[in-house]
NUNUMAR-789815 format. One line per 4 residues: number of its first residue (from 1); their letters; for each residue x, y, z of N, C-alpha, C, O. Coordinates in steps of 0.02 Angstrom, whole numbers. Example, Ala and Ser with C-alpha at 12.3 -4.5 7.8 and 13.67 -1.06 7.14 Angstrom:
1	as	660,-284,390,615,-225,390,660,-165,390,712,-166,423 ~ 642,-112,354,684,-53,357,645,2,394,670,57,402 $
//
This chain:
1	xxxx	9331,-2851,3554,9272,-2849,3596,9274,-2785,3638,9327,-2767,3664 ~ 9218,-2753,3643,9214,-2691,3682,9220,-2706,3757,9202,-2760,3779 ~ 9246,-2657,3795,9252,-2666,3867,9185,-2662,3902,9171,-2701,3947 ~ 9143,-2614,3882,9078,-2604,3914,9025,-2596,3860,9036,-2562,3810 $
5	xxxx	8967,-2626,3871,8914,-2624,3822,8851,-2595,3853,8832,-2614,3908 ~ 8820,-2549,3818,8758,-2518,3839,8702,-2570,3834,8696,-2602,3782 ~ 8662,-2580,3887,8608,-2629,3884,8561,-2619,3824,8533,-2668,3798 ~ 8551,-2557,3803,8505,-2545,3747,8528,-2580,3682,8487,-2595,3639 $
9	xxxx	8593,-2592,3676,8618,-2627,3617,8598,-2700,3616,8605,-2733,3565 ~ 8573,-2725,3672,8552,-2795,3676,8476,-2803,3667,8451,-2859,3664 ~ 8440,-2747,3662,8367,-2750,3658,8345,-2787,3595,8370,-2774,3540 ~ 8299,-2833,3604,8273,-2873,3550,8197,-2875,3555,8169,-2882,3609 $
13	xxxx	8164,-2868,3498,8091,-2874,3497,8072,-2921,3441,8096,-2916,3385 ~ 8027,-2968,3457,8002,-3016,3408,7926,-3015,3412,7896,-3004,3465 ~ 7895,-3028,3355,7822,-3032,3353,7800,-3095,3316,7834,-3118,3270 ~ 7745,-3122,3338,7716,-3182,3309,7640,-3173,3306,7611,-3137,3347 $
17	xxxx	7608,-3205,3258,7536,-3211,3258,7521,-3283,3278,7548,-3330,3249 ~ 7477,-3292,3327,7460,-3359,3350,7415,-3392,3299,7361,-3368,3282 ~ 7439,-3450,3275,7403,-3489,3225,7371,-3549,3259,7391,-3569,3313 ~ 7320,-3580,3227,7286,-3637,3257,7331,-3694,3279,7319,-3726,3330 $
21	xxxx	7384,-3708,3241,7429,-3762,3259,7470,-3749,3321,7503,-3794,3347 ~ 7469,-3687,3346,7507,-3669,3406,7462,-3664,3468,7484,-3642,3521 ~ 7399,-3685,3459,7350,-3676,3513,7320,-3743,3534,7321,-3792,3498 ~ 7293,-3742,3595,7260,-3802,3623,7186,-3803,3604,7163,-3762,3564 $
25	xxxx	7149,-3850,3632,7078,-3858,3616,7036,-3798,3637,6980,-3790,3613 ~ 7062,-3757,3682,7025,-3698,3705,7041,-3637,3662,7013,-3583,3673 ~ 7085,-3645,3613,7103,-3589,3569,7155,-3543,3598,7164,-3487,3574 ~ 7190,-3565,3650,7244,-3525,3679,7311,-3557,3663,7316,-3618,3658 $
29	xxxx	7362,-3515,3656,7428,-3540,3637,7455,-3588,3690,7444,-3578,3750 ~ 7490,-3639,3668,7523,-3686,3714,7575,-3648,3754,7613,-3608,3727 ~ 7578,-3662,3819,7628,-3631,3862,7699,-3647,3839,7743,-3604,3842 ~ 7710,-3708,3815,7776,-3727,3790,7797,-3687,3729,7856,-3674,3719 $
33	xxxx	7747,-3668,3689,7762,-3627,3630,7786,-3558,3651,7834,-3531,3624 ~ 7752,-3529,3701,7772,-3463,3727,7843,-3468,3756,7884,-3423,3746 ~ 7857,-3522,3792,7923,-3530,3821,7977,-3536,3767,8032,-3511,3775 ~ 7961,-3570,3712,8009,-3576,3656,8022,-3507,3625,8079,-3491,3611 $
37	xxxx	7969,-3468,3615,7978,-3400,3588,8021,-3358,3635,8065,-3321,3613 ~ 8008,-3364,3701,8047,-3327,3750,8121,-3346,3745,8164,-3303,3746 ~ 8135,-3411,3740,8204,-3434,3736,8240,-3406,3675,8298,-3385,3680 ~ 8206,-3405,3618,8237,-3379,3557,8250,-3304,3563,8304,-3280,3546 $
41	xxxx	8200,-3267,3586,8208,-3194,3593,8265,-3177,3641,8305,-3133,3628 ~ 8267,-3213,3698,8320,-3201,3747,8388,-3219,3719,8437,-3185,3732 ~ 8392,-3273,3680,8456,-3295,3652,8483,-3242,3603,8544,-3230,3602 ~ 8439,-3212,3564,8462,-3159,3518,8491,-3101,3558,8544,-3074,3540 $
45	xxxx	8458,-3082,3612,8483,-3028,3654,8552,-3046,3684,8597,-3005,3684 ~ 8558,-3108,3708,8622,-3131,3737,8677,-3133,3684,8735,-3116,3699 ~ 8660,-3153,3624,8710,-3154,3570,8732,-3083,3551,8790,-3071,3537 ~ 8684,-3037,3550,8702,-2967,3536,8751,-2940,3587,8794,-2899,3571 $
49	xxxx	8744,-2963,3649,8789,-2940,3701,8858,-2973,3695,8909,-2939,3697 ~ 8858,-3039,3688,8921,-3076,3692,8958,-3082,3625,9018,-3097,3623 ~ 8922,-3072,3570,8950,-3083,3503,8978,-3153,3497,9031,-3164,3467 ~ 8941,-3201,3526,8962,-3271,3525,8900,-3316,3526,8845,-3292,3537 $
53	xxxx	8910,-3380,3515,8855,-3427,3524,8839,-3430,3598,8883,-3426,3640 ~ 8775,-3438,3613,8754,-3441,3683,8711,-3504,3694,8680,-3530,3648 ~ 8711,-3527,3756,8668,-3582,3775,8628,-3561,3836,8652,-3524,3879 ~ 8567,-3587,3840,8523,-3572,3896,8544,-3616,3954,8548,-3677,3948 $
57	xxxx	8556,-3585,4012,8572,-3622,4073,8509,-3635,4113,8501,-3688,4143 ~ 8463,-3587,4113,8401,-3596,4150,8352,-3540,4138,8369,-3487,4112 ~ 8291,-3554,4158,8237,-3504,4155,8205,-3503,4224,8187,-3555,4251 ~ 8199,-3444,4253,8166,-3439,4317,8092,-3456,4310,8067,-3467,4255 $
61	xxxx	8058,-3457,4366,7987,-3474,4368,7948,-3440,4312,7957,-3381,4299 ~ 7904,-3478,4281,7864,-3453,4225,7791,-3456,4245,7765,-3509,4262 ~ 7758,-3398,4243,7687,-3396,4256,7652,-3361,4198,7681,-3318,4165 ~ 7591,-3381,4186,7552,-3352,4132,7495,-3313,4164,7452,-3341,4198 $
65	xxxx	7495,-3247,4152,7448,-3202,4186,7385,-3189,4145,7334,-3168,4173 ~ 7388,-3201,4081,7330,-3190,4038,7335,-3236,3978,7390,-3248,3953 ~ 7279,-3263,3954,7282,-3308,3896,7298,-3270,3832,7280,-3212,3824 ~ 7331,-3305,3787,7345,-3279,3720,7306,-3323,3672,7314,-3384,3672 $
69	xxxx	7264,-3293,3631,7218,-3331,3589,7240,-3333,3516,7279,-3291,3493 ~ 7212,-3380,3480,7224,-3384,3408,7207,-3316,3377,7155,-3287,3392 ~ 7251,-3292,3335,7242,-3228,3302,7273,-3169,3338,7283,-3117,3308 ~ 7290,-3177,3402,7324,-3124,3438,7395,-3117,3412,7425,-3165,3388 $
73	xxxx	7421,-3057,3416,7492,-3044,3401,7529,-3049,3467,7509,-3019,3517 ~ 7583,-3087,3468,7624,-3093,3528,7686,-3051,3517,7721,-3057,3467 ~ 7700,-3007,3566,7758,-2963,3563,7804,-2982,3621,7784,-2981,3679 ~ 7865,-3001,3604,7915,-3019,3654,7971,-2967,3652,7996,-2949,3598 $
77	xxxx	7990,-2942,3711,8044,-2893,3716,8095,-2919,3765,8078,-2936,3822 ~ 8158,-2922,3743,8212,-2948,3786,8268,-2897,3791,8279,-2856,3747 ~ 8303,-2900,3849,8361,-2857,3860,8405,-2891,3912,8380,-2923,3959 ~ 8471,-2883,3905,8517,-2909,3955,8513,-2864,4016,8522,-2803,4012 $
81	xxxx	8499,-2895,4074,8491,-2858,4137,8555,-2857,4179,8572,-2806,4209 ~ 8589,-2914,4182,8645,-2923,4228,8696,-2968,4196,8679,-3013,4158 ~ 8761,-2955,4211,8815,-2995,4182,8867,-3009,4236,8887,-2965,4273 ~ 8887,-3072,4240,8943,-3093,4283,9004,-3106,4240,9010,-3079,4185 $
85	xxxx	9048,-3147,4265,9110,-3163,4228,9095,-3205,4165,9122,-3192,4112 ~ 9051,-3256,4173,9036,-3299,4116,8961,-3310,4105,8942,-3343,4057 ~ 8920,-3283,4148,8847,-3292,4139,8813,-3225,4137,8838,-3174,4162 ~ 8754,-3225,4106,8715,-3164,4100,8641,-3180,4109,8619,-3235,4093 $
89	xxxx	8604,-3131,4134,8531,-3138,4141,8498,-3094,4089,8516,-3036,4080 ~ 8449,-3123,4054,8410,-3088,4005,8337,-3088,4029,8310,-3141,4045 ~ 8306,-3030,4031,8236,-3025,4049,8194,-3021,3986,8212,-2987,3937 ~ 8137,-3055,3986,8091,-3054,3929,8021,-3037,3954,7995,-3069,4000 $
93	xxxx	7991,-2988,3922,7922,-2969,3936,7880,-2992,3876,7898,-2979,3819 ~ 7824,-3025,3891,7779,-3050,3839,7713,-3013,3845,7684,-3008,3899 ~ 7690,-2988,3788,7624,-2955,3786,7585,-2984,3728,7614,-3006,3678 ~ 7519,-2984,3735,7477,-3000,3678,7448,-2934,3653,7434,-2889,3692 $
97	xxxx	7439,-2931,3588,7411,-2870,3557,7350,-2890,3518,7352,-2935,3476 ~ 7295,-2855,3531,7234,-2867,3492,7246,-2836,3423,7258,-2776,3418 ~ 7242,-2877,3370,7257,-2850,3304,7206,-2799,3278,7220,-2763,3231 ~ 7147,-2797,3309,7095,-2751,3287,7096,-2684,3323,7076,-2633,3296 $
101	xxxx	7120,-2685,3386,7120,-2624,3426,7191,-2598,3440,7200,-2539,3456 ~ 7240,-2643,3436,7308,-2624,3453,7321,-2624,3528,7377,-2609,3549 ~ 7271,-2641,3568,7279,-2642,3640,7325,-2700,3660,7315,-2757,3638 ~ 7374,-2684,3701,7421,-2735,3726,7407,-2753,3798,7388,-2710,3838 $
105	xxxx	7415,-2817,3813,7406,-2842,3881,7468,-2883,3900,7489,-2927,3863 ~ 7496,-2868,3958,7554,-2905,3983,7531,-2976,4001,7483,-2984,4039 ~ 7565,-3026,3973,7545,-3095,3986,7595,-3134,4028,7576,-3179,4065 ~ 7659,-3117,4024,7709,-3152,4064,7776,-3117,4061,7790,-3077,4016 $
109	xxxx	7818,-3134,4110,7887,-3110,4113,7930,-3170,4131,7910,-3211,4172 ~ 7989,-3174,4101,8035,-3228,4117,8106,-3200,4121,8122,-3151,4088 ~ 8146,-3232,4161,8217,-3215,4168,8257,-3278,4152,8247,-3330,4183 ~ 8301,-3273,4104,8340,-3330,4081,8414,-3317,4093,8438,-3260,4089 $
113	xxxx	8451,-3370,4108,8523,-3365,4116,8555,-3399,4057,8537,-3454,4037 ~ 8605,-3365,4028,8642,-3390,3971,8716,-3388,3985,8739,-3349,4027 ~ 8754,-3430,3951,8826,-3425,3947,8845,-3423,3874,8813,-3455,3832 ~ 8899,-3387,3859,8927,-3387,3792,8978,-3443,3789,9015,-3454,3837 $
117	xxxx	8980,-3478,3732,9026,-3535,3726,9065,-3531,3660,9043,-3501,3611 ~ 9124,-3563,3662,9164,-3568,3600,9144,-3630,3562,9096,-3665,3582 ~ 9179,-3646,3509,9161,-3702,3465,9164,-3770,3502,9129,-3817,3482 ~ 9204,-3775,3554,9208,-3838,3592,9159,-3840,3650,9156,-3890,3685 $
121	xxxx	9121,-3786,3660,9072,-3785,3714,9098,-3755,3779,9062,-3754,3829 ~ 9160,-3732,3779,9189,-3702,3839,9161,-3631,3849,9151,-3594,3801 ~ 9149,-3614,3912,9123,-3548,3928,9173,-3494,3910,9234,-3502,3916 ~ 9146,-3437,3887,9187,-3380,3870,9178,-3325,3922,9123,-3317,3950 $
125	xxxx	9231,-3287,3935,9224,-3228,3978,9182,-3176,3940,9187,-3169,3879 ~ 9141,-3140,3977,9096,-3091,3948,9122,-3020,3957,9158,-3006,4005 ~ 9102,-2976,3911,9118,-2905,3922,9075,-2879,3980,9033,-2915,4006 ~ 9087,-2818,3999,9048,-2788,4053,8987,-2753,4025,8989,-2723,3971 $
129	xxxx	8934,-2756,4062,8873,-2719,4046,8880,-2651,4080,8905,-2646,4136 ~ 8858,-2599,4046,8865,-2531,4073,8796,-2500,4084,8775,-2458,4044 ~ 8762,-2519,4138,8696,-2488,4151,8706,-2417,4176,8745,-2405,4222 ~ 8669,-2370,4147,8677,-2300,4166,8612,-2266,4186,8612,-2221,4228 $
133	xxxx	8556,-2287,4157,8493,-2254,4173,8464,-2284,4237,8484,-2339,4257 ~ 8419,-2248,4270,8387,-2276,4330,8355,-2344,4318,8360,-2389,4360 ~ 8322,-2352,4261,8290,-2417,4246,8342,-2472,4236,8332,-2527,4261 ~ 8396,-2457,4201,8449,-2507,4190,8482,-2526,4256,8497,-2584,4268 $
137	xxxx	8492,-2477,4299,8523,-2491,4365,8476,-2533,4408,8498,-2577,4445 ~ 8411,-2519,4404,8361,-2559,4441,8362,-2631,4416,8362,-2678,4456 ~ 8363,-2639,4350,8366,-2707,4321,8429,-2744,4344,8426,-2803,4360 ~ 8485,-2708,4346,8548,-2738,4368,8542,-2763,4441,8559,-2820,4456 $
141	xxxx	8518,-2718,4484,8511,-2737,4555,8464,-2796,4564,8479,-2842,4601 ~ 8407,-2795,4530,8359,-2850,4535,8388,-2914,4506,8374,-2968,4531 ~ 8429,-2908,4453,8463,-2966,4425,8511,-2997,4474,8517,-3058,4477 ~ 8547,-2955,4512,8593,-2980,4563,8555,-3019,4616,8578,-3072,4639 $
145	xxxx	8498,-2993,4637,8457,-3027,4688,8434,-3095,4661,8438,-3145,4697 ~ 8410,-3097,4599,8388,-3161,4570,8446,-3210,4565,8438,-3270,4577 ~ 8506,-3185,4546,8565,-3228,4541,8581,-3259,4609,8593,-3319,4613 ~ 8580,-3219,4661,8594,-3245,4728,8542,-3298,4747,8560,-3349,4777 $
149	xxxx	8480,-3287,4730,8427,-3335,4744,8439,-3400,4705,8430,-3455,4732 ~ 8459,-3395,4642,8474,-3454,4601,8532,-3493,4631,8530,-3554,4636 ~ 8585,-3457,4651,8644,-3491,4679,8626,-3526,4745,8649,-3581,4758 ~ 8586,-3494,4786,8565,-3524,4849,8524,-3586,4835,8533,-3638,4868 $
153	xxxx	8479,-3581,4788,8436,-3637,4770,8479,-3696,4746,8467,-3754,4765 ~ 8529,-3681,4704,8573,-3733,4678,8615,-3764,4733,8626,-3825,4733 ~ 8639,-3723,4780,8680,-3750,4834,8641,-3795,4882,8670,-3835,4918 ~ 8575,-3789,4880,8532,-3831,4922,8514,-3896,4886,8472,-3934,4910 $
157	xxxx	8545,-3907,4828,8534,-3971,4794,8481,-3969,4740,8462,-4021,4714 ~ 8455,-3909,4724,8405,-3904,4671,8439,-3877,4609,8476,-3828,4613 ~ 8429,-3908,4553,8457,-3883,4491,8528,-3907,4481,8558,-3939,4524 ~ 8554,-3890,4422,8622,-3913,4404,8675,-3867,4431,8734,-3878,4420 $
//
């Protein structure tokens, strides 16, 4: 296992076309479907980082800023932002793309926490993330702030 990993090596992009079975009566994708896509995309990013099986520990607040309609292309982009001893944060940006114009619209952002586990489910120690660019360093700092907020929230009796 490498000592330090460049965040770009964890970058993952997935695309989907929204089909009628993934949409509600208004013709917009189910929020739970978007959340499932986010979880898969983030898990691939986390696995690329840890080179191990990963499990989702949590997802921060999820908001939907724009509807995604049947026929839209959904583009999900994930990258590992922050890493501790056994947990990591993965950020996912979701955009819809009009298949006729190519215009993309940001629809949501989510931050997920993962841990890498062995075959018995025990947590594994993680390698270090090596953020070097201004954007990577910003993501790291913001990830630390979110982690502190999550820990505070948990210590107050919310969450596991």
